[in-house]
VEXDREN-2710 file (C-alpha; in Angstrom, 1 decimal):
% VEXDREN-2710
k/r/px/py/pz
1/MET/31.2/-90.4/238.6
2/PRO/28.0/-91.5/240.3
3/LYS/25.0/-92.2/238.0
4/GLY/22.7/-89.2/237.6
5/LYS/25.4/-86.6/238.6
6/LYS/26.3/-84.0/236.0
7/ARG/29.8/-82.8/235.6
8/ARG/30.2/-79.1/235.8
9/GLU/32.9/-77.3/233.8
10/GLY/35.0/-74.6/235.4
11/THR/35.4/-74.1/239.2
12/GLY/32.0/-75.1/240.4
13/ALA/29.3/-72.8/241.6
14/GLU/30.0/-69.3/240.4
15/PRO/28.9/-66.2/242.4
16/GLU/26.5/-63.7/240.8
17/ASN/29.4/-61.2/240.5
18/TYR/30.9/-63.3/237.7
19/THR/27.8/-62.5/235.7
20/GLN/28.4/-58.8/236.5
21/LEU/32.0/-59.2/235.4
22/ASN/30.9/-60.8/232.1
23/ASP/28.5/-57.8/231.6
24/PHE/31.3/-55.4/232.4
25/MET/33.6/-57.1/229.8
26/ALA/30.9/-57.0/227.1
27/LYS/30.3/-53.2/227.7
28/PHE/34.0/-52.6/227.9
29/ILE/34.6/-54.1/224.4
30/LYS/31.7/-52.2/223.0
31/ASP/32.9/-48.9/224.5
32/VAL/36.6/-49.4/223.4
33/THR/35.5/-50.3/219.9
34/LYS/33.4/-47.1/219.7
35/SER/36.3/-45.0/221.1
36/ILE/38.8/-46.4/218.6
37/GLU/36.4/-45.7/215.7
38/GLY/36.2/-42.0/216.9
39/MET/40.0/-41.6/217.2
40/GLU/41.0/-41.7/213.5
41/GLY/43.7/-39.2/212.9
42/SER/44.5/-38.6/216.6
43/LYS/48.1/-38.5/217.6
44/GLN/47.5/-38.9/221.3
45/PRO/47.6/-42.4/222.7
46/MET/44.4/-44.0/224.2
47/ILE/45.4/-45.9/227.3
48/TYR/42.8/-48.0/229.2
49/GLY/43.2/-51.3/231.0
50/PHE/42.0/-53.1/234.0
51/ASN/43.3/-55.5/236.6
52/ILE/41.0/-58.1/238.1
53/ARG/41.7/-59.4/241.5
54/ILE/39.8/-61.5/244.0
55/ASP/39.0/-59.9/247.4
56/GLN/39.1/-61.6/250.8
57/ASN/35.5/-62.7/250.3
58/GLY/36.3/-64.5/247.0
59/MET/34.6/-61.8/244.9
60/PRO/36.2/-60.3/241.8
61/VAL/37.2/-56.6/242.0
62/VAL/38.0/-54.6/238.8
63/ASP/40.6/-51.8/239.1
64/ARG/40.8/-49.5/236.0
65/PHE/43.8/-47.6/234.8
66/GLY/44.8/-45.4/231.8
67/ASN/43.9/-42.0/230.4
68/LEU/40.3/-42.5/229.6
69/ASN/37.5/-41.0/231.7
70/ARG/34.9/-43.7/231.5
71/GLN/31.3/-42.4/231.6
72/GLU/28.4/-44.8/231.8
73/ALA/26.1/-42.8/229.4
74/SER/28.6/-42.5/226.5
75/ALA/31.9/-43.8/225.2
76/PRO/35.0/-43.1/227.2
77/GLN/36.5/-39.6/226.9
78/ARG/40.3/-39.1/226.8
79/LYS/41.8/-37.0/229.6
80/ASP/45.2/-35.5/230.1
81/GLU/46.2/-37.5/233.1
82/ARG/46.5/-41.2/233.4
83/GLU/45.3/-43.5/236.2
84/PRO/48.3/-45.8/237.1
85/LEU/48.0/-49.5/237.6
86/VAL/47.8/-50.3/241.3
87/ASP/48.3/-53.4/243.3
88/ILE/47.6/-53.7/247.1
89/ILE/49.4/-56.3/249.1
90/GLU/48.2/-57.0/252.6
91/SER/50.0/-58.8/255.4
92/GLU/49.1/-59.3/259.1
93/LYS/51.0/-56.1/260.2
94/ALA/51.4/-54.1/257.0
95/LEU/49.7/-52.9/253.8
96/THR/51.8/-52.2/250.7
97/VAL/50.6/-50.2/247.7
98/VAL/52.5/-50.8/244.5
99/VAL/52.0/-48.3/241.7
100/GLU/53.4/-48.2/238.2
101/LEU/54.4/-44.6/237.3
102/PRO/56.8/-44.8/234.3
103/GLY/58.2/-41.6/232.8
104/VAL/58.4/-39.5/236.0
105/SER/61.1/-38.9/238.6
106/LYS/60.5/-39.3/242.3
107/GLU/60.7/-35.5/242.7
108/GLN/57.7/-35.2/240.5
109/ILE/55.5/-37.4/242.7
110/THR/53.3/-36.1/245.5
111/LEU/51.8/-38.6/248.0
112/GLU/49.2/-37.8/250.7
113/SER/47.5/-40.3/253.0
114/THR/44.8/-40.6/255.6
115/GLU/44.0/-43.8/257.5
116/SER/41.7/-45.0/254.6
117/MET/43.0/-43.2/251.5
118/LEU/46.2/-42.7/249.5
119/MET/46.3/-39.9/246.9
120/ILE/48.9/-39.9/244.2
121/ASP/49.8/-37.1/241.8
122/ALA/52.7/-37.1/239.4
123/LYS/53.5/-34.7/236.7
124/SER/56.3/-34.6/234.1
125/ILE/56.6/-32.8/230.8
126/ASN/55.3/-35.8/229.0
127/ARG/53.1/-37.6/231.5
128/SER/50.6/-36.8/234.3
129/TYR/49.2/-39.3/236.7
130/HIS/46.4/-39.1/239.4
131/LYS/44.9/-41.7/241.5
132/GLU/42.9/-41.8/244.8
133/ILE/43.1/-45.3/246.3
134/ARG/40.7/-46.4/248.9
135/LEU/42.7/-48.6/251.2
136/PRO/41.0/-52.0/252.2
137/LYS/42.2/-51.8/255.8
138/ALA/42.8/-48.9/258.2
139/VAL/46.5/-47.8/258.3
140/ASN/48.6/-45.4/260.3
141/PRO/49.7/-42.6/257.9
142/GLU/52.5/-41.6/260.3
143/THR/54.2/-45.0/259.5
144/ALA/54.2/-44.6/255.7
145/LYS/57.5/-45.4/253.9
146/ALA/57.7/-44.8/250.2
147/LYS/60.4/-45.7/247.7
148/TYR/60.5/-45.3/243.9
149/ASN/62.7/-47.2/241.5
150/ASN/62.5/-47.8/237.8
151/GLY/59.0/-46.5/237.4
152/VAL/57.6/-48.4/240.3
153/LEU/56.4/-46.7/243.5
154/GLU/56.0/-48.8/246.7
155/VAL/54.3/-47.3/249.7
156/THR/54.2/-49.4/252.9
157/PHE/52.0/-48.6/256.0
158/ARG/51.7/-50.3/259.3
159/ARG/48.1/-51.4/259.9
160/GLY/45.9/-49.6/262.4
161/SER/44.4/-46.2/262.3
162/ARG/45.4/-42.9/263.7
163/ILE/42.7/-40.3/262.9
164/GLY/44.1/-36.9/262.0
165/LYS/45.0/-34.6/259.1
166/PRO/46.2/-36.0/255.8
167/LYS/50.0/-36.6/255.9
168/LEU/52.4/-35.9/253.0
169/ILE/54.7/-38.8/252.5
170/PRO/58.4/-38.3/251.5
171/ILE/59.8/-40.7/248.9
172/ALA/63.2/-42.3/249.5
END
């Protein structure tokens, strides 16, 4: 190493958003701790998690899931429906949305899409899910193909927009 050069730990220069991510994590831990303290004696599960991914610009994006309604001014509040864990896979010609929906059958799932949004509702006796997913690229809802197997829903769209009414998507 040349004289006078300092060695940096980690991956090198870190974007400002990593500071924001660190602030998010600190607040998350504080909120969860406060929520757990207030749940003594409760028989309902508290489910909250997050997925961190890097977008096409190299910036971290935090996607939340679970049954807590996170409010900035107070600790999270439990809600009856859960937000499922979602992953979006982009290719040159297609966009695939993968959603974890354990505990429901495909007949209990309703999917609706526009060129920029996918809405998911699923209700069973024991579980209820709801999620509105803003799609990162425009898609043609008419090309949507959905399949559900072992609690995992996969919805694939061809890229490109077609403006129109929201379209209900059948599940194979």
